[in-house]
N, C-alpha and C positions, 0 to 999 in steps of 0.2 A: 589444255595440256601445258605443263611448265616448259620454259625454254630449256633447250638441250645445249650444254656447253660442248666446245670442241671445234675442230676445223669444219668448214661448211659442208663438204661432201659427206663426211662422217655423220654430221648432224642430220642431213637429209636421209641417209641410209637408216639411221636409228629411228627417225620419225616414221619412215615407211614400215620398218619392222614393227614398231609399236602399233601402227594403224592396222596391221594385219594380224595382230595378236589374237590368239584363241585360248581363253583361260582354261577350258576343259582339256584341250590338247596339252597345254603347258603342265597341268597337273599330271597327266599321263607320262609326259617326257621326264618330269622330275623324278617319278618313281622308276622309270626305265633306266635313267642314268644315275640312280642310286645317290640321291642328294640328302638322304636322311642323316641324322646324327650318327657319327662313327662310320658312315659309308664312304666309299672312295670319292664320290662327287659332293660331299657334304657342303651345303650352303649355296650351291650353284642355283641360278635363277633362269627360268625359261619363259619365253613369250608364247610358245606353241606354234612354231612356224615350220613346215616341212622343209627338208633340205633342198629340193628342187627350187622352191621359192627363194631361198637364200642364194643359190647359184645364179638364178635369173637376176636377182637384185645386184649382185656383184658385177655381172656382165653388163647390166644397164648403166652402171656408174663408172666402169673401169677407165674410160677415156678421160674422165675429169678428176679421178682420184689420184692421190700421191702417198708418199710414206707417212706424212702426218695423219692422214685419214686412216691408214692401216693401223698405226700405233694407237690411235684413239679408239678404234673398234676393238682391238685386242685388249684394251684396258677396260672394256665395258663389263658391267656386272652381269649382262645378259649373255647366255651361252650362244644364242643365234647371232649376236653381233660379233662375237669373237670368231665364230666359224665363217661368217661373211667376210670379215677382215682377212682371215686366212685364205679364203678363195681369191681375194684380190692379190694377196701376197704371192700365191702360187703363180697367178697370171703374170705379175710383174717380173718375178724371177725367171720364168720361162722365156718371156720376151727379151729380157736383158741378157740371158745366157746366150741366145742366138747372136748377140752382138758382142759377146765377150765382156759384158759389163755387169755381171750378176753379183759380185762380191758384196756390194752394199745391201742387197736384199737378203743375202745369206746372213750377214752380220745382224740385220734387223731380226731375222728369225731366231738366231741363236740367243740374242739378248732378250727374247720374249718367250723362251721355252716355258717359263713359269706360268704363262697364260694358256698354254696348250694343256689344260688341266682336266681332260677326260679323254677316253680312248678314241672317240671320233675325231677330235681335234688333232690328236697325235697322228692317227692313221691317214688323215686327209692331207698332211703336209710333210711328214718326216722323210719319206723316200723321194717325194717329188722335188723337195728343196734341198735338204741337207744331204741325203743319199746321192742325189744326182750331182751335186756340187763336188762330192768327195770321190767320184769315180776315178779321177786321175790325180788325186791329191792325198796328202797325209791324212790318215783316218783316226788319229789319236783322240780327237774330240769325241768320238763314239765311246771310247773306253773311259773317258772322264765322265760322260753322261751315265755310263753303265755303273760307275762306282758311286754315283750320287745316292743319297738317302731318299730321293724323290722318285716315286713310282713312275711318274710321267716322263722324267728324264730317262729312266731305264727303258721305258717302252719306245721312246724316240730312237734310242741307240739301236734297238732290235729291229724296228720297222724300217729304219733308214736303209738297212742292208738289202731291202727288196730291189733297190736300184742296181746293186751289184749282182744279185741273183739273176736278174733279167738279162745280164750280160754273160751268164754262166760262171760267175765268181761266187764261191760259197764259203771261202775260208773264214771271213769275218763273221758270217752267220753262224758257223759252227763254233768259233771261239766264244761268241757272245752267248749262244745257247748253252754251252758248257758252263759259263759263268753263272747263268740264271737257273741252273738245275736246282739250286737251294733257295731260290727267291721265295719269299713267304706269300706272295700274292698270286691268286689264280689268274689275274689279267696278264701277268707276265708269262705264266705257263701257256696260256692261249696264244700270246704273241709269238713266243719262241716256237711253239708247235706249228703255228701258221707259216712262219718263215722256213722251218725245216721241211714242211710239206711242199712249199714252192721250190726250195732248193732241190728236193728229191726229183722234181720234174726235169731239172737241168743236169744234175749230177747224181744219178740214181745210185751208183755203186758207192760213191764217197759217202753219201748221206746214210745209206743202209749200214755201212761199216760203223759210222758214228752212232746210229741207233742201237746196233748190237753191243757196242762198247758200253753204252750208258743206260740201256733200257731198264736195268734193275734199279738204278738210282733216279731215273727220270720220273717226275710227277706224272701221274696217270693222265691228267688232262693234257699235258704237253705231248705225251706219247700218242694219245688218241688223235689229236690234231695233226701230228706229224705223219701218221700212217694212213690218213683218210683216202689217199689216192693209190696206195699200194694194193696189189691184188689181194683178194679176200683170204686166200690160204696163208699168205705171208702176214697179213694183219693179225690173224688168229694166232699165229706162231709168236709174234712179238708180244701179244697180250698174255699168252700163256706163260711166257718167261718173265713177265713183269713182276 
């Protein structure tokens, strides 16, 4: 095997990932994450390693890793290396936040959003890092991400609001969902619908009012996701009026 460049812990992690590679599983994952020409994950490369193995690898090396290792892993061509780097980043952020020293990790995350380039990478970190950080702070960064031409920036903005939803705050979720009503990509319809569904659990009346206001304009996928937990009779009523 050729020498792997980068800081030492990142090199060891990538070596372990490569040693655990499963070519057949990698082919299956490449299809699942839509890496073909013109698809949303075009060109991404997989080693074929299940997520629990990546989590365990991050946990095994977390005590010796640092920001240079995270950045090196996020820069990797391999999807599993980027996800393992993200698992490390979430851990470092959460540990630093308890000590009031998390800003550097948030800055690292925001400067590497272009490496969160598939839905699992977005969903594994957006609310745990950016959303959590913004709970008591100005949230304008979410609206900058929402205005981006990049699908993954848009999804980060939407999924980050899960941190607010879990505190019973749904205003930003609704504003962003409204913004994404006309988004061209199904992955954003799913993301917005998912967040609306979670918001409905905490603020049922507010979310149902939002759904009634926009149900005729809302993409059907977004609506279906949003109403999954609503009682059956009400679900049917929303769908009939769509």
